[in-house]
N, C-alpha and C positions, 0 to 999 in steps of 0.2 A: 781761947786756943793757947793762952799763956806762953811759957817758955819754948815750947815747940814752934809756935808761930814766930817768936823772935828769932830763934835759930835759923828758920827757914828764910827769913827776912834778911838776916846777916849773911847767911849763905848765898842768897841771890845777889846782895850787894857786892860780895866778894867775887862772885861768879862772873858778874856782868860788869865789874869794875874796869877791867883790862880792856881798852878800846880795840887791842889787837884780836880779842876773841869775840867781843861783843858784836860789832859790826858784820864779820862774816856769817854769824849765826843768825843775826836778824835778816841779812841778805837771802840766806839759804831759805828761810821761812817764807820770805816774799816770793822768791822764785817758785818754791813748791807751790804756793797758792795761786800764782799767776799761769801755772800750767792749765788750769781750767777756765781761764779767762783774765784778760789784761785790764779789765775795766773795773775798778774798785766800786762803782756805783751799783754793778750788778753781781759782783763777786765778794760776798761778806767776809769770807776768810782772808782774801787779799786786802780787803779795806781795814780789818783788824790788824793784819801784819803791818800794814804801812803805818797805822796808828801808833802802834807799839814802837816802831822805828823812829817816828817823829818825836815820840815820848822820851827816847833815849838820845835825842839830838842827832841822829844819823842825817848826814848831808843829803840834800834833795837829789844830787846827782848819783849819789851811790843807791838811793832808793829806785830811781829811774832805770839805772843799769841793771839791778836785780830782777826789775819787772821784765826788761827787755830780753834779759839772759834766758828766760823761760822759752822764747821763740826760736832759740838758736839750734840749728840742725844738729850740730855735734855735742849737744848737751847730753850728758849721761843720765840715765833714769836714776832718780833719787827716791830710794825706798825708806819709808818711815818704819822703824822696828822699835819694840819695847822689850827690855831685859829686865828680868826679876832676879834679884839676888839677895843673899845674906852677907853682911859684913862682919867685922869682928865684933865680939860681945852679943852677938844675936840680934844685931840692928838690920831691919828689912830695908832694901834698897830698890828703887826703881829707876832704870836709866832709859831715858828717851833719846833715840839716835834718828838721824837721817843721813844715809850713806849710799854711795854707788857701787859699794863692794861690802856686802853683808858678811862675806866669809873673812875679810880683813878685820872688819869691826869686832865680830864676835871673839876672834882670836885675840884681839888686843883686850877687850873686856875680861876675857877669862884670865889673861895674863895678870891685868892689875889687880884682881880679885885674888889670885892665887899667891901672889907676892905680898900681899897686905892682910891676910887672914880672912879672906873672904871666899865665897863660893856661888857659882851661878845656879839659880833654881830653874824649875820648869815653868812653861807659860801658864799663868792663872794661878800659880802657888801662893800669890800675895794679894789676890782678889779681896779677901776678907780684911786685909790690914789697911788698904787704902781706898779712899772714895774720891772720884773725880768731881771736881767743883770748878765753877766759873769764878773767877777771882778778878774784880775790877779795882783799879785804883783811881780815885778821883780827888782833885784838889779840895781840901776841905774849907779854904777861904770862902767866907760868905754863906755858908750852907747850914742849915739847921739840921743837926743829925737825926733827931727824933722825927721831925717832919718828913725828912727824905726817906727814912725808913717806912713810915706810913704809905707815902706816895708809890714805893717799889714793891711792897708786898704782893700787889697783884700781878707783878711782872716776875715773880719767882725769888725774890730777895729772901734768903733765909738768915743772914747774919750781917751785921755791920759794925766794924770797929774802927778806931781812930789811932793812927800811929804818926808821930810827929805832925806834919801839916798834911796829911793825906787820909781819906776814908778807904777803907778796904770793904768791898761789897762782895758777899758770897752767894752764889746761887747754885741750884742743881745743874748738873751737866747738860741735860735736855733743855734747860731754861736760858743757855747762854746766849742765844740769838735773840730771844724776847728782852732780855736785859740789856743787851748791847743796843737794840734799837730804842728802848725806852730812855737810856741815857742820852743816846744821840739826839732823840727828840726834845729832850729837856734842855739841850744846849749845855750839859755839863763837861768840864775839861777832864777827859779821861786820859789819864797818863800811861795806863797799861791794861790790856784786856786779854787774860790768858786763861787756859785750862790747866789747872793744877792738881796734883794729887795729894790729898789731905789724909793724914794717918788717922785711923779710928782708934787705934792703941799705940801707946808710945812705950820706949823703953829707957829708964833712967841710967846714966852712965857717970862714973867719976871723971874727974877732969883728966886724968891719965887715959881713961878709955876713950873720951872725946877726942883726945889727940890722935889715937890710933885710927879712930874714924875719918877724922879729918885728912890725915895722910892718904888714905884710900880715896877719898872723894876728890881731892885736889888732883890725884893722878888721873882719875876717871875724866875729869872735867877738862884736862888739858887735850884730850883727843879731839880732833877736828870733826869726827862724826857724832860727838855727843852734843845734843841740844839741851838737855835739863836732867837733873838728878834730885831725887826725892828720898828722904830717909824718914824713919818713925823715931828718931832719937827724941827723948822727952825733954 
């Protein structure tokens, strides 16, 4: 996955680094998941959302509050929506949002793009650029990478890589549940379990062009309705 993977990892660290933005986004994911059931034992999406929150050291009281919020009568409906766009220098961008007012959200996204050399695309226009994958981060300590790879192939594992002290496990979108269950049964310490959009093709940029893209992405990620941003920068 090379430099594109490292860029995504760096962007993720930067994006989630600020606690003021991290916990609200994790909390929103928990609340959305809990709308279909507040018991993580029977709600796999909620179980995964709580697992991710714990992996980011989100306090238990905030996790519990996010679950409880799903049952509040005055809670506005949160709609999940994906925007496809092109940024400066032809970079493809996927923007995942969760909002209670999509009119406001799309207006904001259009403004960020138009002011920073980007344009909003039509739904499905980037389907050939990105592929949705399940991505699991597992603590590497004490694990044999090659042995683990053999054990997990039957559960949909497509690729495994090691970065710092963690293993990144990739599986197809429709194998996410099976992989999650397999890791849980093996008692592995999963620090993150997410569905990400991995680019099939990438665009190489100069440092100056990267700076242009960074400016746009930073602006998009400041929006409270934005949950995740993916690009195909090489």
